[in-house]
Every structure is written in structure tokens, then in C-alpha cells.
C-alpha positions as CSV (number, residue, x, y, z in Angstrom):
1,X,-1.4,-16.8,32.6
2,X,-1.2,-19.1,29.7
3,X,-1.9,-16.2,27.2
4,X,1.4,-15.0,28.3
5,X,3.1,-18.2,27.4
6,X,5.7,-18.1,24.4
7,X,3.5,-20.3,22.3
8,X,0.5,-18.0,22.7
9,X,2.4,-14.7,22.4
10,X,3.8,-15.9,19.0
11,X,0.9,-18.1,17.7
12,X,-2.1,-15.7,19.0
13,X,-0.7,-12.5,20.4
14,X,1.2,-11.3,17.6
15,X,-1.5,-12.2,14.8
16,X,-3.8,-10.4,17.0
17,X,-1.7,-7.2,16.9
18,X,-1.0,-7.9,13.2
19,X,-4.4,-7.8,12.4
20,X,-5.4,-4.8,14.5
21,X,-2.6,-2.5,13.0
22,X,-3.1,-3.9,9.6
23,X,-6.9,-2.9,10.0
24,X,-5.5,0.8,10.7
25,X,-3.1,0.6,7.6
26,X,-5.3,-0.8,5.1
27,X,-8.4,1.3,6.5
28,X,-6.3,4.5,5.8
29,X,-5.3,3.1,2.4
30,X,-9.0,2.9,1.5
31,X,-9.6,6.6,2.8
32,X,-7.0,8.2,0.8
33,X,-8.0,6.3,-2.4
34,X,-11.6,6.2,-1.9
35,X,-12.2,9.3,0.0
36,X,-9.5,11.8,0.0
37,X,-8.1,12.0,-3.4
38,X,-11.6,12.1,-5.1
39,X,-12.6,14.6,-2.3
40,X,-9.6,17.0,-3.1
41,X,-10.2,16.8,-6.8
42,X,-13.8,18.0,-6.3
43,X,-12.3,21.1,-4.6
44,X,-11.7,22.6,-7.9
45,X,-10.0,25.9,-8.0
46,X,-10.3,26.2,-4.2
47,X,-6.5,26.2,-3.8
48,X,-6.4,27.6,-0.1
49,X,-9.1,25.2,1.3
50,X,-7.3,22.2,-0.6
51,X,-4.0,23.2,1.0
52,X,-5.5,23.5,4.3
53,X,-7.1,20.1,4.3
54,X,-3.6,18.6,3.1
55,X,-1.6,20.2,5.7
56,X,-4.2,19.7,8.7
57,X,-5.8,16.5,7.5
58,X,-3.7,14.6,5.3
59,X,-0.5,15.2,7.4
60,X,-1.9,13.6,10.4
61,X,-3.7,10.7,8.4
62,X,-0.2,10.0,6.7
63,X,1.4,9.8,10.0
64,X,-0.7,6.8,11.2
65,X,-0.7,5.3,7.7
66,X,3.0,5.0,7.5
67,X,3.6,3.8,11.2
68,X,0.6,1.5,10.9
69,X,2.4,0.1,7.8
70,X,5.7,-0.6,9.6
71,X,3.7,-2.0,12.6
72,X,2.1,-4.4,10.3
73,X,5.4,-5.5,8.7
74,X,7.3,-5.7,12.3
75,X,4.3,-8.0,14.0
76,X,4.3,-10.1,10.6
77,X,8.0,-10.5,11.2
78,X,7.6,-11.4,14.7
79,X,4.9,-14.1,13.7
80,X,7.4,-16.0,11.7
81,X,9.9,-15.9,14.7
82,X,7.7,-18.5,16.6
83,X,9.7,-21.9,16.9
84,X,9.4,-24.4,14.0
85,X,7.6,-21.6,11.8
86,X,9.9,-22.5,8.7
87,X,10.4,-26.0,9.5
88,X,9.5,-28.0,6.3
89,X,8.2,-24.7,4.7
90,X,7.2,-25.2,1.1
91,X,8.2,-28.8,1.8
92,X,5.1,-30.8,3.2
93,X,5.1,-29.2,6.4
94,X,2.2,-29.7,9.0
95,X,0.3,-26.7,7.4
96,X,0.8,-28.2,4.1
97,X,2.3,-26.7,0.9
98,X,-1.1,-25.0,-0.2
99,X,-0.9,-22.8,3.0
100,X,2.8,-22.2,2.6
101,X,2.2,-21.0,-0.8
102,X,-0.4,-18.8,-0.1
103,X,1.0,-17.1,3.1
104,X,4.2,-16.7,1.1
105,X,2.5,-14.5,-1.6
106,X,0.6,-12.6,1.2
107,X,4.0,-11.9,2.6
108,X,5.4,-10.8,-0.6
109,X,2.5,-8.4,-1.5
110,X,2.5,-6.9,2.0
111,X,6.3,-6.4,2.0
112,X,6.1,-4.9,-1.2
113,X,3.1,-2.8,-0.1
114,X,5.2,-1.4,2.9
115,X,8.2,-0.6,0.8
116,X,5.6,1.5,-1.4
117,X,4.7,3.2,1.7
118,X,8.0,4.4,2.8
119,X,10.1,4.7,-0.2
120,X,7.7,6.4,-2.5
121,X,4.3,7.3,-0.8
122,X,5.7,9.0,2.0
123,X,9.2,10.1,0.3
124,X,7.0,12.2,-2.2
125,X,4.1,13.0,-0.1
126,X,6.7,15.0,2.0
127,X,7.3,17.4,-0.9
128,X,3.6,17.8,-1.3
129,X,2.8,18.6,2.5
130,X,5.8,20.9,2.6
131,X,4.5,22.8,-0.4
132,X,1.2,22.7,0.9
133,X,2.1,24.4,4.3
134,X,4.5,26.9,2.5
135,X,1.6,27.9,0.2
136,X,-0.8,28.4,3.0
137,X,1.6,30.1,5.2
138,X,2.2,32.6,2.3
139,X,-1.5,33.2,1.8
140,X,-2.0,33.7,5.3
141,X,0.6,36.1,6.2
142,X,0.3,38.2,2.9
143,X,-3.6,38.1,2.0
144,X,-3.8,42.0,3.0
145,X,-0.6,42.8,0.9
146,X,-1.5,44.6,-2.2
147,X,-0.7,42.7,-5.2
148,X,1.9,45.3,-6.6
149,X,4.0,44.4,-3.8
150,X,3.4,40.6,-3.7
151,X,6.4,39.6,-5.7
152,X,8.7,41.5,-3.1
153,X,7.2,40.0,-0.2
154,X,6.6,36.4,-1.7
155,X,10.4,36.4,-3.0
156,X,11.6,33.0,-2.1
157,X,8.3,31.6,-1.1
158,X,6.8,30.4,-4.4
159,X,5.1,27.0,-4.6
160,X,7.6,23.9,-5.2
161,X,7.6,23.2,-8.6
162,X,8.4,19.7,-7.9
163,X,5.1,19.2,-6.0
164,X,2.8,17.9,-9.0
165,X,5.2,15.3,-9.9
166,X,5.8,14.1,-6.4
167,X,2.2,14.0,-6.0
168,X,1.6,11.9,-9.0
169,X,4.2,9.4,-8.0
170,X,2.7,9.2,-4.6
171,X,-0.8,8.5,-6.1
172,X,0.5,6.0,-8.5
173,X,2.0,3.9,-5.6
174,X,-1.0,4.3,-3.3
175,X,-3.5,3.2,-6.0
176,X,-1.0,0.1,-6.6
177,X,-0.9,-0.7,-3.0
178,X,-4.9,-0.6,-3.3
179,X,-4.9,-3.1,-6.2
180,X,-2.3,-5.3,-4.2
181,X,-4.3,-5.3,-1.1
182,X,-7.2,-7.2,-2.1
183,X,-5.2,-10.2,-3.2
184,X,-2.8,-9.6,-0.1
185,X,-5.8,-10.2,2.3
186,X,-7.2,-13.1,0.3
187,X,-4.0,-15.0,0.5
188,X,-3.1,-14.0,4.0
189,X,-6.6,-15.3,5.7
190,X,-6.9,-17.8,2.9
191,X,-3.6,-19.5,4.0
192,X,-5.3,-20.5,7.0
193,X,-9.1,-20.8,6.0
194,X,-9.0,-21.7,2.3
195,X,-5.5,-23.1,1.2
196,X,-5.5,-26.1,3.6
197,X,-7.6,-28.0,1.0
198,X,-4.2,-28.0,-1.2
199,X,-2.3,-29.3,1.7
200,X,-1.0,-32.1,-0.5
201,X,0.3,-29.8,-3.4
202,X,3.6,-30.9,-4.6
203,X,6.5,-28.7,-3.4
204,X,7.4,-28.0,-6.8
205,X,3.8,-27.0,-7.8
206,X,3.9,-24.6,-4.9
207,X,7.1,-23.1,-5.7
208,X,6.0,-22.6,-9.5
209,X,2.8,-20.8,-8.3
210,X,4.5,-18.6,-6.1
211,X,7.1,-17.8,-8.8
212,X,4.6,-16.8,-11.5
213,X,2.6,-14.8,-9.0
214,X,5.7,-12.8,-7.9
215,X,6.3,-12.4,-11.7
216,X,3.1,-10.8,-12.4
217,X,3.3,-8.7,-9.1
218,X,6.7,-7.7,-10.3
219,X,5.0,-6.2,-13.8
220,X,2.4,-4.2,-11.7
221,X,5.0,-2.5,-9.5
222,X,7.3,-1.8,-12.3
223,X,4.5,-0.2,-14.4
224,X,3.3,1.8,-11.2
225,X,6.9,3.4,-11.1
226,X,6.7,4.4,-14.6
227,X,9.4,1.8,-16.3
228,X,7.0,0.9,-19.0
229,X,6.2,4.3,-20.4
230,X,6.7,7.0,-17.5
231,X,4.3,8.4,-15.0
232,X,2.4,11.3,-16.8
233,X,-1.3,11.1,-17.2
234,X,-2.4,9.9,-20.9
235,X,0.0,6.8,-20.7
236,X,-2.3,3.9,-21.5
237,X,-0.1,1.6,-19.4
238,X,-1.4,3.5,-16.3
239,X,-5.1,3.4,-17.0
240,X,-5.6,1.2,-13.8
241,X,-4.2,4.1,-11.5
242,X,-6.3,6.9,-13.1
243,X,-9.2,6.5,-10.7
244,X,-10.4,4.8,-7.8
245,X,-12.7,3.1,-9.8
246,X,-10.2,1.6,-12.2
247,X,-7.9,0.5,-9.3
248,X,-11.1,-1.2,-7.8
249,X,-11.6,-3.0,-11.1
250,X,-8.0,-4.0,-11.6
251,X,-7.8,-5.2,-8.0
252,X,-10.6,-7.4,-8.6
253,X,-8.9,-8.9,-12.1
254,X,-5.5,-9.4,-10.4
255,X,-7.2,-11.4,-7.5
256,X,-9.2,-13.4,-10.0
257,X,-5.9,-14.2,-11.9
258,X,-4.1,-15.4,-9.1
259,X,-6.9,-17.2,-7.5
260,X,-7.3,-19.4,-10.8
261,X,-3.6,-19.7,-11.2
262,X,-3.6,-21.3,-7.5
263,X,-6.6,-23.4,-8.6
264,X,-4.8,-24.8,-11.7
265,X,-1.2,-25.2,-10.4
266,X,-1.9,-26.3,-6.8
267,X,-5.3,-28.3,-7.3
């Protein structure tokens, strides 16, 4: 019954749930970026098959994806609600400033990724999904209608012209989340299993590391939403998002930069 005590629920229970739903969230993030998007691109001109996949598979995956993101964020907030969690935080607490700086950076990345899911990816994917369903229903209902009469039958049922732009915005945000995810997981896990070696880091150094890291992260996020040149393909600033391979390379570079930064400032 000790497992049901307040201390165990906050210290272990919510962490277990946080990791469980986080696996679902990040797993689907990787599915979208490494499997679904490249797979749909390989469909070529098979518009009907692509739209069926979007409507029947992507819609379901997105439901789990966005609610797993919310569940991960919610359980993370519950973890921070345990007694004395914020006591002497970033000021020489029991866990050390290295731990506090690392977990703070992980929190920032996680919250930003959850915001990307709900404010950009889902907002724009709703347009894409609605368009896919609309196009599919038109094809299904009117596949036997002669072309001469198609214009009249399909009146008002044309594909949504905003769908490509919406899909592009969702893709960029999703790829950005993939880039963030490697560093987010590293600092979340590293807070307890690696950054304890920096327990004696000065509070000012921990704060400096967090501020510089957040500035770098902010530049990435602003780039992903098109602040530095728009969202159209061909923008050199968007190289990192144009393929899952580029995103993987960038995720490794970002992690390396943040890790070296932590070694230099906290060490």
C-alpha cells in the first residue's frame, strides 16, 4: 500500500505514467516523420490511395498523437506538484544545479513541442484531413459520372486550396519537434542519470546555460514557423526540414551543441 502514498504517487506513479504516454507521443512523432510522410510521398500520382490513407490511418494516428502530447504534458506538471519540488530550485537544492538546469531545459523543449502539436500541427492537419475526406467522398460518389457532367455534380466540392499550405506548416512543425525530441529526451533522462556530476555548478552558471539554450531553441522555432524567410520549399533556411534525414542530422547537431554548452558552462 506504500505505493499509494502521496510520496510514491508523485515521485514514482506520475513519472511512470509520464514515460508511458511519452513513449506513445514520441513514438508516433517518429512514425509520422520516418514512415508516414516518406511513404505518402512515394505514392506519387495515386491521389485516391493517398487520400484514403490520410483519412483512415493518419486521422486515427493524429488522435492518439495529440492526446498523448497532452497526457505527457499533464503528467509532467503533476510531477512538479510534489512537495518541495521547487524548493531551492536552481539555487543549490538537494538535486544540484546541474540537475535543475537539465530538467528545466527538458521541460522547455517538451512544453514547446506540445504547443507545436496543438497550435500548429493539429490546427493545420484538420484542414488536410477534411480535404482528404472531401476528395475521397467526391471520388467515391461520382466515379461513374461522365466527365461532361462532373463539373455540375462536383459543384462546391472542390479540393480545399488551403490544404497544401496547411500541410506544409504541419510538416515543418512536426520536423521541428523531431529535431527537438533528441535533446529533450537527453536532458530529461540526463537530469537524473548524468547531470548529477554538475551538482555543484553555480546558480548563475545554471541560469546562463538555460538562457543561452532557450535562445537557441527559440531561433529554431521561429525558423520553423517561417519568420526568417517564409515556409515555401526552396528557402535555404528550411533545409533541415525538407527530409527526415536532414531532420535527423540537425537533431544530432542541436544535441551536440547543447551538450557541449552544458559541459563548458556547468563543468
